[in-house]
C-alpha positions as CSV (number, residue, x, y, z in Angstrom):
1,M,196.5,198.6,-109.9
2,K,194.2,195.8,-109.1
3,K,192.3,194.1,-111.9
4,S,188.9,195.2,-110.6
5,L,190.0,198.8,-110.4
6,R,191.4,198.7,-114.0
7,I,188.1,197.3,-115.2
8,L,186.1,199.9,-113.4
9,T,188.4,202.7,-114.7
10,T,188.2,201.5,-118.2
11,G,184.5,201.0,-118.0
12,L,183.9,204.5,-116.7
13,T,186.1,206.0,-119.4
14,V,184.1,204.2,-122.1
15,L,180.9,205.4,-120.6
16,A,182.1,209.0,-120.5
17,L,183.1,208.8,-124.2
18,I,179.7,207.5,-125.1
19,L,178.0,210.2,-123.2
20,V,180.0,212.9,-124.9
21,S,179.7,211.4,-128.4
22,L,176.0,210.6,-128.2
23,G,174.9,213.5,-126.1
24,V,172.8,211.1,-123.9
25,G,171.3,212.4,-120.7
26,R,170.1,210.5,-117.7
27,Y,166.7,209.7,-119.1
28,T,166.0,209.1,-122.8
29,A,162.6,210.2,-124.1
30,K,160.5,207.3,-125.5
31,T,159.2,207.5,-129.0
32,A,156.8,205.2,-130.9
33,E,159.8,203.6,-132.6
34,A,163.4,204.1,-131.8
35,D,166.0,204.2,-134.5
36,H,168.7,203.5,-132.0
37,V,169.0,202.0,-128.5
38,T,171.8,201.8,-126.0
39,V,172.2,198.4,-124.4
40,G,174.1,197.6,-121.3
41,F,175.4,194.2,-120.1
42,I,176.8,193.3,-116.6
43,Y,178.8,190.1,-116.4
44,D,180.3,188.2,-113.4
45,G,183.0,186.8,-115.7
46,D,184.4,187.3,-119.2
47,A,184.9,185.4,-122.4
48,A,187.2,182.9,-120.7
49,T,184.4,181.8,-118.5
50,P,181.9,179.5,-120.3
51,Y,178.9,181.0,-118.4
52,S,179.6,184.6,-119.4
53,A,180.9,183.5,-122.8
54,N,177.4,182.1,-123.4
55,F,175.9,185.6,-122.9
56,I,178.6,187.2,-124.9
57,R,177.5,185.1,-127.9
58,A,174.1,186.8,-127.6
59,E,175.8,190.2,-127.3
60,E,177.7,189.5,-130.5
61,A,174.5,188.3,-132.3
62,L,172.8,191.5,-131.2
63,R,175.6,193.6,-132.7
64,N,175.7,191.5,-135.9
65,E,171.9,191.7,-136.5
66,L,171.2,195.3,-135.5
67,G,174.6,197.0,-136.5
68,D,174.7,200.7,-135.9
69,R,171.2,200.7,-134.5
70,V,172.6,199.7,-131.2
71,T,175.4,200.9,-128.9
72,I,176.5,198.1,-126.6
73,I,178.2,198.8,-123.3
74,P,179.5,195.6,-121.6
75,I,181.1,195.6,-118.1
76,R,182.7,192.4,-117.2
77,N,184.2,190.7,-114.1
78,V,181.7,192.4,-111.7
79,S,181.3,191.0,-108.3
80,E,177.9,190.8,-106.6
81,A,179.1,193.3,-104.0
82,D,180.0,195.9,-106.7
83,S,177.0,195.3,-109.0
84,E,174.8,198.2,-107.9
85,S,177.4,200.8,-108.7
86,H,178.1,199.4,-112.1
87,I,174.4,199.1,-112.9
88,R,174.1,202.8,-112.0
89,D,177.0,203.6,-114.3
90,L,175.1,202.1,-117.2
91,C,171.9,204.0,-116.2
92,E,173.8,207.3,-116.2
93,A,175.3,206.4,-119.5
94,G,171.9,206.5,-121.1
95,C,171.1,202.8,-121.5
96,D,167.6,202.1,-122.7
97,I,167.8,198.5,-121.6
98,I,170.2,196.7,-119.3
99,F,170.9,192.9,-119.0
100,T,172.2,191.7,-115.6
101,T,173.4,188.2,-116.2
102,S,174.1,186.7,-112.8
103,Y,171.5,185.6,-110.2
104,G,173.4,187.5,-107.5
105,Y,172.7,190.8,-109.2
106,E,168.9,190.6,-108.9
107,E,168.5,192.7,-105.8
108,S,170.7,195.5,-107.1
109,A,169.0,195.4,-110.5
110,K,165.5,195.7,-108.9
111,I,166.6,198.7,-106.7
112,C,167.9,200.5,-109.8
113,A,164.8,199.6,-111.8
114,H,162.7,201.4,-109.2
115,E,164.9,204.5,-109.4
116,Y,165.1,204.5,-113.2
117,P,161.6,203.8,-114.5
118,D,162.4,204.8,-118.1
119,I,165.0,202.0,-118.4
120,E,164.1,198.3,-119.0
121,F,166.0,195.9,-116.7
122,C,166.3,192.2,-117.7
123,Q,167.6,189.9,-115.0
124,A,168.8,186.4,-116.2
125,T,168.0,183.4,-114.0
126,G,166.2,185.7,-111.5
127,D,163.0,184.9,-109.6
128,N,161.9,188.2,-108.2
129,A,160.1,189.9,-111.1
130,N,156.7,189.0,-109.7
131,T,157.4,189.7,-106.0
132,D,156.6,193.0,-104.3
133,P,157.2,195.6,-105.6
134,V,156.2,194.5,-109.1
135,L,157.8,197.0,-111.5
136,P,156.7,197.3,-115.1
137,N,160.3,197.9,-116.2
138,Y,161.8,194.9,-114.4
139,H,161.9,191.5,-116.0
140,T,163.4,188.0,-115.4
141,F,164.1,185.3,-117.9
142,M,165.7,181.9,-118.2
143,G,165.8,178.9,-120.5
144,E,164.2,175.7,-119.2
145,I,167.5,174.0,-119.0
146,Y,166.3,170.9,-117.2
147,E,165.3,169.7,-120.7
148,G,168.9,169.8,-121.9
149,R,170.2,168.3,-118.6
150,Y,167.8,165.4,-118.9
151,I,168.9,164.5,-122.4
152,S,172.5,164.8,-121.5
153,G,171.8,162.4,-118.6
154,V,170.1,159.9,-121.0
155,L,173.2,160.0,-123.2
156,A,175.4,159.6,-120.2
157,G,173.2,156.6,-119.1
158,M,173.6,155.1,-122.6
159,K,177.4,155.4,-122.2
160,L,177.3,153.8,-118.8
161,H,175.2,150.9,-120.1
162,E,177.7,150.4,-122.9
163,M,180.6,150.4,-120.4
164,I,178.7,147.8,-118.3
165,A,177.9,145.6,-121.3
166,D,181.5,145.6,-122.6
167,G,182.9,144.9,-119.1
168,T,184.7,148.2,-118.6
169,I,182.7,148.7,-115.3
170,T,180.4,146.6,-113.3
171,E,176.8,147.6,-112.5
172,E,177.9,148.5,-109.0
173,E,180.5,150.8,-110.4
174,A,177.9,153.0,-112.2
175,V,178.6,156.0,-109.9
176,V,178.1,159.5,-111.2
177,G,179.9,162.5,-109.7
178,Y,178.6,166.1,-109.9
179,V,180.3,169.4,-109.2
180,G,177.7,171.9,-108.3
181,A,178.1,175.6,-107.4
182,F,175.7,176.1,-104.6
183,P,172.8,174.1,-102.9
184,F,170.3,176.4,-104.8
185,A,167.2,175.2,-106.6
186,E,168.8,176.1,-109.9
187,V,171.6,173.6,-109.2
188,I,169.6,171.0,-107.5
189,S,167.0,171.0,-110.3
190,G,169.8,170.6,-112.8
191,Y,171.6,167.7,-111.3
192,T,168.3,166.0,-110.5
193,A,167.1,166.2,-114.1
194,F,170.5,164.9,-115.3
195,F,170.5,162.0,-112.8
196,L,166.9,161.0,-113.7
197,G,168.1,160.9,-117.3
198,V,170.9,158.6,-116.3
199,R,168.5,156.4,-114.3
200,S,166.1,156.1,-117.2
201,V,168.8,153.9,-118.8
202,V,170.8,152.5,-115.9
203,S,168.3,152.1,-113.1
204,G,170.9,151.2,-110.5
205,A,173.1,154.3,-110.9
206,V,173.8,156.5,-107.9
207,M,175.3,160.0,-107.7
208,K,177.6,162.0,-105.4
209,V,177.5,165.8,-105.4
210,K,180.1,168.2,-104.1
211,Y,179.5,171.9,-103.9
212,S,182.2,174.4,-104.8
213,N,180.4,177.4,-103.1
214,T,181.4,179.6,-105.9
215,W,180.0,180.1,-109.4
216,S,183.4,180.5,-111.0
217,G,186.4,178.9,-109.3
218,Y,188.5,176.9,-111.6
219,S,190.9,175.4,-109.0
220,E,188.1,174.4,-106.7
221,E,186.0,172.8,-109.4
222,Y,189.0,171.0,-110.7
223,R,189.9,169.7,-107.2
224,L,186.3,168.5,-106.5
225,A,186.2,166.7,-109.8
226,Q,189.5,165.0,-109.0
227,E,188.1,163.9,-105.6
228,L,185.0,162.4,-107.2
229,I,187.1,160.5,-109.7
230,D,189.4,159.2,-106.9
231,E,186.2,158.1,-105.0
232,G,185.2,155.9,-107.9
233,C,183.0,158.1,-110.0
234,V,183.2,157.0,-113.6
235,L,181.2,159.9,-115.0
236,I,181.4,163.5,-114.0
237,S,179.1,166.4,-114.8
238,Q,178.8,169.9,-113.5
239,H,176.8,173.0,-112.8
240,S,179.7,175.3,-112.4
241,D,181.2,177.9,-114.7
242,T,184.7,176.8,-115.6
243,I,186.3,174.0,-117.6
244,G,188.0,172.7,-114.4
245,P,186.0,169.4,-114.2
246,A,186.5,168.7,-117.9
247,V,190.3,169.2,-117.5
248,A,190.4,166.9,-114.4
249,C,188.6,164.2,-116.4
250,E,190.9,164.4,-119.3
251,E,194.0,164.3,-117.1
252,A,192.6,161.3,-115.2
253,H,191.9,159.5,-118.5
254,G,195.5,160.1,-119.5
255,Q,196.5,158.4,-116.3
256,G,194.6,155.3,-117.2
257,K,191.4,156.0,-115.2
258,T,187.9,155.3,-116.5
259,V,185.9,158.5,-116.6
260,I,183.6,160.4,-118.9
261,H,182.7,164.1,-118.7
262,V,179.4,165.9,-119.5
263,G,179.6,169.7,-119.7
264,Y,177.5,172.8,-119.5
265,N,177.3,176.2,-121.3
266,T,179.8,175.4,-124.0
267,S,181.3,172.4,-125.8
268,M,184.2,171.0,-123.8
269,E,185.4,168.7,-126.5
270,G,188.3,171.0,-127.3
271,V,189.8,170.7,-123.8
272,A,188.7,167.1,-123.2
273,P,188.6,165.3,-126.6
274,A,189.0,161.8,-125.1
275,T,186.4,162.2,-122.3
276,S,183.9,164.9,-123.3
277,L,180.6,163.2,-124.2
278,V,178.1,166.1,-124.7
279,S,177.2,169.5,-123.3
280,C,174.0,171.6,-123.2
281,R,173.4,175.3,-122.9
282,I,170.8,178.0,-122.7
283,N,170.6,179.9,-125.9
284,W,170.1,183.5,-124.8
285,N,169.7,184.9,-128.3
286,P,165.9,184.7,-128.6
287,Y,165.3,186.6,-125.5
288,I,168.1,189.2,-125.7
289,L,167.4,190.1,-129.4
290,G,163.7,190.0,-128.8
291,A,163.8,192.3,-125.8
292,V,166.0,194.9,-127.5
293,K,163.6,194.9,-130.5
294,A,160.7,195.3,-128.1
295,V,162.3,198.4,-126.7
296,M,162.9,199.7,-130.3
297,N,159.3,199.2,-131.1
298,N,158.0,200.5,-127.8
299,E,156.4,197.1,-127.0
300,K,156.1,195.2,-123.7
301,I,158.9,192.6,-123.7
302,E,156.7,189.7,-122.6
303,D,154.3,190.5,-125.4
304,A,157.1,190.6,-128.0
305,V,159.2,187.6,-127.1
306,P,157.8,184.1,-127.8
307,G,157.9,181.9,-124.7
308,H,156.1,180.8,-121.5
309,V,155.0,184.1,-119.8
310,H,154.5,184.4,-116.1
311,G,153.7,188.0,-115.4
312,N,157.0,189.9,-115.9
313,D,158.9,186.7,-116.3
314,I,159.4,184.5,-119.4
315,G,161.2,181.2,-120.3
316,A,161.2,178.5,-122.9
317,G,162.9,175.3,-123.8
318,F,163.7,173.4,-127.0
319,E,160.5,174.4,-128.7
320,K,161.6,178.0,-128.9
321,D,165.3,177.2,-129.3
322,W,166.1,178.6,-125.8
323,V,167.8,175.3,-124.9
324,Q,170.4,173.6,-127.1
325,L,172.4,170.3,-127.1
326,L,176.0,170.8,-128.1
327,D,178.5,168.5,-129.9
328,I,177.8,164.9,-129.2
329,N,181.3,163.5,-129.3
330,D,181.1,160.4,-131.6
331,A,184.5,159.2,-130.4
332,V,183.0,158.9,-126.9
333,A,179.2,158.5,-127.2
334,A,177.4,155.2,-127.2
335,K,176.0,154.0,-130.5
336,G,172.6,155.5,-131.2
337,S,173.2,158.6,-129.1
338,D,172.4,161.1,-131.9
339,A,169.2,159.4,-132.8
340,R,168.1,159.2,-129.2
341,A,168.9,162.8,-128.6
342,G,166.9,163.9,-131.7
343,D,163.9,161.9,-130.6
344,L,163.9,163.4,-127.1
345,I,164.2,166.9,-128.4
346,Q,161.1,166.3,-130.5
347,Q,159.3,164.9,-127.5
348,F,160.2,168.0,-125.4
349,R,159.0,170.3,-128.2
350,A,155.7,168.4,-128.0
351,G,155.6,168.6,-124.2
352,D,155.7,164.8,-123.8
353,V,158.6,164.2,-121.3
354,P,157.7,164.1,-117.6
355,V,161.2,164.5,-116.2
356,F,160.6,164.9,-112.5
357,K,158.5,161.8,-111.9
358,G,159.1,158.3,-110.6
359,N,159.4,156.2,-107.6
360,Y,161.4,158.7,-105.6
361,T,161.1,160.8,-102.5
362,G,163.2,163.9,-101.8
363,T,164.1,166.3,-98.9
364,N,164.7,170.0,-99.1
365,P,168.2,170.5,-97.7
366,A,167.2,173.9,-96.3
367,D,164.2,172.4,-94.4
368,A,164.2,168.8,-93.4
369,A,160.4,169.0,-92.8
370,D,159.8,169.9,-96.5
371,T,159.7,166.6,-98.4
372,I,158.3,165.5,-101.8
373,D,157.0,162.3,-103.4
374,L,157.6,162.2,-107.1
375,S,155.1,159.5,-107.9
376,N,152.7,162.1,-109.2
377,G,155.4,164.3,-110.7
378,F,156.7,167.8,-110.3
379,P,155.9,170.5,-112.9
380,E,159.2,172.3,-113.3
381,N,159.0,175.9,-114.6
382,A,155.2,175.8,-114.4
383,Q,155.1,179.1,-112.4
384,R,158.4,180.8,-113.3
385,S,161.4,180.5,-115.7
386,A,163.9,179.9,-112.9
387,P,164.0,176.3,-111.6
388,A,161.9,175.6,-108.5
389,F,162.8,171.9,-107.8
390,C,164.8,172.0,-104.6
391,Y,164.7,168.4,-103.2
392,V,167.6,166.0,-102.9
393,L,166.5,162.5,-103.8
394,D,166.6,160.2,-100.9
395,D,169.0,157.2,-100.9
396,V,170.2,157.6,-104.5
397,I,172.0,161.0,-104.3
398,E,174.7,161.7,-101.7
399,I,175.8,165.2,-100.8
400,E,179.4,165.3,-99.7
């Protein structure tokens, strides 16, 4: 039996047992306050994948805080093509609120939200909550992760500066490599924020980007990181969902190559102790716990969860603990990294860091006629929680 079929069969069995034990029908009557809610989660990976594991932390926090007031039904390893059927399974199981955690689920989630108006649907990283049709029970949310990316880039720049100063590399060898999943705004915004952080310290740094064209492909991410290292990149970062790039860096270091790694979603110091510098992640706890409590209290989610609200969409950064910096590795980081990170976090909380600004121009890879001049800045996340910056910086970032 294929893995996906085993997961589906197991998931349906669990759902059936819950239906029988709780006596839940297709629709659950709303009350002024609910003593119990049923919460569904759809994941494109599992606990072995850093991206999904990051959401599973929030699932566990929900279980720990609310105990027997919640029944949680998670379905993992769901492909985009199969998402609608699994979302419907959760609807029929009597879920009061469903979290769909991958961008590729948003169309299916919105279709189901239209058909099940008594259920709240919360789509992570989505950008379609405020497009027609606008549904009162369909929401999008995301942490303003460019803040964490930028600080990670500053710390990476400090490390490059140290390596130049001590003669480990020359100024011309300050080449950064980046493994990205897809040429989407979310990825482009992330690596641009990271790179601008690097350039704030090492003004001559350049970057090479390779796309894996998959969110979660260990072997491909590992291979692309190896290629970037072989091409002379001395620092590797990523917007991809596995530890492949971190492992590639650690192995290259063991072979005598000069390379540092900056991670995402989880600390990668455990798999790359000699090369992992820092990671950042979105902390999903504030939104997920807040949204479930809003359902319990019969409140509108955007009224109950602190953040930057855009219609049926909400996001936040360091100021609401939606973004976190993880494990600065003192064995790798440049002197003063902890203090610099703390200072920048405070500046972000005060709204005083203009990240997407400088003497740069950029071009939209999907439309060569769409260009931007960053001399006046770009207000990321001003209109929505999902990243909107979609321009590749001219001359300093190379797409391979």
